[in-house]
Every structure is written in C-alpha cells, then in structure tokens.
N, C-alpha and C positions, 0 to 999 in steps of 0.2 A: 677612217675614223667614224664616218657615218654608219658603216656596216657594223663596227664594234658596238656602237651605242644601241643599234637595233637588236643585236644578239643579247646584250645585257638586259634590255627591256623585256625581251622574250623570256629569258631565264627567270627574271623577277616574277613575270606573270605565271610561269609554270610553278614556281615555288609557292606562290600565293594560292594557286589552285590546290596544290598538294596539302598545304596547311589547312585550308578550309575543309577539304575532304576528310582529313584526319580528325579535325575537331568535330565534324558531323558524326563520324564513326564513334567517337567517345560519347557524344550525347545519346546516340542510339543504344549503345551498350549500357549506359547508365539507366536509361528508361526501361530497357529490357530487364535489368536486374531489379528495378524498383517495382515492376508490375508482374513479373513472372519469375518465380524462384525465390530463394532465400535472400533476405536483405543483408547487406554487408556493412551498412552504416545506419545510425539512428535516424538520419534525415529521410530514409526510405520508408519509414513507418510513422504514420501520423499519430495524433493524440488518442484517437479511438483504438487503433491497434495497440498502442502503448498501454492503454487501460487493460486490455485483455492480457497482456504480458504481466502487468502488475497484479491482476487478479490471480493468475496462476502462481506467481511468486508468493502472494499472500497465503494461498492455500498450503503451499509447501512449508511456509514458515510456521503456520499454526500447527500443521502436522508434526513438524520438528520439535515444537515446544511440548506436545503431548499433554498428558494429564498433570504435568509438573507446574503448571501456571494457569492463572485466569487470564482471559484475553479481552482486549478492547481494541477496536479497529476504527480508524477515521475514515472519512469519505475520500474520494478521488479529488483532491483539492488543487485548484488552479493557483500557481505560485506567481505567475506573471509572464509578460511577453519577453521574447529573446530574439537574437539574431542568429539564424542558421548560417547565413553568409551576408555579404555586403548588400545583396539585392533580394534577400529572402528572409522573411520574419517567421517566427514560430511561437510556441508556448511551452511552458514547463508545468508539470503536474507532480504531485507527491501524495503518497498514502503513508500514514504512520500506524504501526502496530505496537501496542503496549502489552507487555507480558509481565504478569505479577506472580512471582514465585513466593515460596515461604520467606519470611523476613530474614535478611542476611544472606540469601542464596542467589542474588541476582547475577553475580559473576559466575557461579556454577552453572546457572541456566544458560548464560551467554556461551560458555564453552560447549555445553551439551547441544545447543541449537546449531552452532557452527559445525559440530561433528556430525549431526544427524541430517543436515541439508545434503541433497544429492551431490555427488562428486563434481558434476559439471558446474556447480556454483563456485568452485574454487575458493571456498571460504577461508579467510585467514584471521587469526585472533592476535590482537596486540594489546596487552594489559587488559583494560576493562572495555575494549571495543572490538568489533570485528567488521570486516568488509566481505562482500560476496557479489557475484554478478550473475543475474538470471537471464535466461533466454529472452530475446526481444530487446536487448540493450537496457535492462533495468539494473540500476545500482542499488545495493543494499548496504546500509551503514547502521550498525547496532551499537548502542552504548548502555552499559550497566551503571546506573547511578541512582542513589536514593531508594534502593529497594525495587526498582523497576527496570526492565530491559526494554528500551525503546528502539525500534527498528524503522528507519526511514527508507522507503522505496521510491527512488527518484527516476523520472523518465528522461531527464536531460532535455535539451531543446528539440522539439518535434514540430513538424508541419501541422497547422491547425486547419486542415482542409475540410474536416467534417465536424459538426457540432457534437460535443460530449453530452449525452443525455443521461439523466440519473436512473438508478435502478431501485428507487424507493417505492415501496408499496405500503398500504395501510397495515398496521399490526393486526394479526388475527385475534380472535377472542381468547384463544389459549395463550398467546403471547402477552396480551394485556393482563390476563390473570396471573401469569408468572411475575410480572412487574408489580402487580397489586399485592402479591404475597410478600415481596421484598419490602414494599412500603409499610405493610403491617408489621413486619419484623423490625423495621426502623422506627415505628410509631410516627410516620410522616403522612401528610395529606397531599393529594395530587391537585392542589390549587394552582390555577393557571398552568396547566400541563402543556408541554411541548414534546411531541413525539417525533422520533427520527428512526428510520430503518436503513439498513445496508445489507444488500444481498450480493454474495460473491459466489459464482458458480464454479464447480469443479469441471475441469476440461473433459468434454465428451460425456458428461453424465447429467441428463436433464433432471431438474428438481433437487439435485444434490449440491451441497456447498456450505459456505459459512453464512449464517444468518444472524444479524444483530438487531436488537431493538433497544432504543435508548429513550428514556423519559427524563425531562428536566422540569423540576418544580421550583417555584420562586422562593419558598421558605424551607430551609433545611431543619431537621429536628434539633431540639435544644440540647439533647444529650450527645456525648461523643459516640461515633459510630461503633467504636470498640465494644461498647456496652451491649450491643445487639449480637455480638459474635457467639455468645453462649446460647442464644436463642435460635441459632441457625438450624435448619432441618437435621434430623439425626444422621442421615447419610451424606451430609455435606462435609467437605474438607476445608476448613478455614485456613487460608494462606496468609492473609495480611489483616491485622486488626490494629487500626490506628484511630486517632481522634477524628481525622477527616477522611479516612479511607478504610473501606472494608472490602475484601476480595475473597471469594470462596468458589469452590467447584462442587456441583451437585451432579455426579455422573458426568455426562457429556455437556453439561451446561455450565458456562462461566458467568459469575455474577460479580459486578464491580459497582460499588456505591462510593460517591466522591462528593465532598462538600468544600473542597479547597478553594473554590471560586465564589463562595458566598451563596451558592444555590446547591440544591441536591440533584445530582445526576445519577440515575440508576441505569446500568447497561447489562443486558443479558445477551450472551453470545453462544450459539450452538453450531456444531458442524458435523456432517456425516460423509465427508470425503473418504 
C-alpha cells in the first residue's frame, strides 16, 4: 500500500513537470512570434505599430477614392482603454476618413472604393455599407449616408507599450496661402484661428504621402457656403454645394469647408502616393 502511494506521488510529480515544460514552450513560441516574424493576433502589435498599419490603409483608401471625391481625414484618435486579457490591459484607436462625392453619389462611391481596394482587403458591400480588413489587423467599416462616405479604421484592443506621438508640423507658407485663398472665396476672416495638420506617409517613400491642413475660425461667414461655389477657381470641380458644406477638388487638392458646428472649418488635403 505504501509502495503504491509512492508510485502515485511520483507519477503526479512527473505529470506536473511535463505540464510546466509544455506551458513554458507555449510562452517561448508566443514570444518568438511576437518579436520575430509576422504577427498572428492583434495583441502582438502595439498601438504604434497599429498606427503604421492604419496609415497604410488610409493611403490605400484615398487612392481607391481617386478624383471622384474630396477627402477629409481625422487624426489617430484614442478611443479608450480595453482589456486584452484578464491580466493585460490595452488601448483602442481609430481614424475616420470622410469622402465627399458629387451630391447623390455616395452609394456609387462606396461600391467603387470597395471594388478598387486591393483584393487582400476582402471588401464586402452590404446595402449602403462595406467592410474590409487591412494588413496589421485593421478593420475598415464604411457607411454612405447624407451624401458622404465615412470610413472608420479601427485598431481593436492593442498593447500600449509605447507612447503614440503626433506627426503634426507647422503649416508651410504655401499651405497657409491655400487656406487664405479659400477664406477669401468664402468671404471669411481668420479671427482666433486654430491650425491643425496631419501627415500620413506612403510606405517606403520618404516625403510622399497624404498631407492635410485644417483651419478653424470662431465666426463662420453669414452667407451660405453654396453661394461661393460659383466663385471657385476655374479648374476646380465642385462636388458638394450646401448651406453648411462646400467641397471641391482642384487638381490633386481636396478642399472641404464646413460650418455645421457653428464654426468655420476649412480643410485642404493633398496626396502624391
């Protein structure tokens, strides 16, 4: 009887050693996959790596829209904390890309963008929305509503192991002049101006990418923005003319003016990817 209990205890110890060794092997393989080679789950790429993936997807999205729409891009915005696991916290980020086609053509643009995205995005259209999946575990959700196609690029829950630094720079003199020309067109003044820029690089091309400059002024013009549409530059293509929204393209430059929130916001976006 004593001998049997000793054998049982020995077997238990052996199984415990085997289980511990197996678990250690799993951890080693997980660490190896996280730091050498391609990631297989979002938790293996932190919020900084996720931003690079979002930037690449943004460039692809703007390229897919082509000259059929004016473009406005948000920053890489923090949505909140989240739980990767019971013992590990993370953070979620999102960028929103707004595409303004000719009035009444938002659903047509949605279908065109889904069709033009690279096949690896596996884009699917459902009524007035589409979903797609970019490399780096970035989810794209687009909705055509109210004359605009809004596409959200979500990171999901990611490790926040490194700080996310902005890529804002001061507008150049040429960029400021572009915005000043739009203000003249709208007969608006830049009182209490607030500038914001967003730079998104193309993969592997220094200096190339999507560049956006936005100016917000406290007091919008008194007249509807649509009144300024006929005064747009001769080579401009007016896409949207509304009381609180004016969008046009001038060659490779997108211009969006918006007073829907009680202030005037002018955005110019260019890209050379």
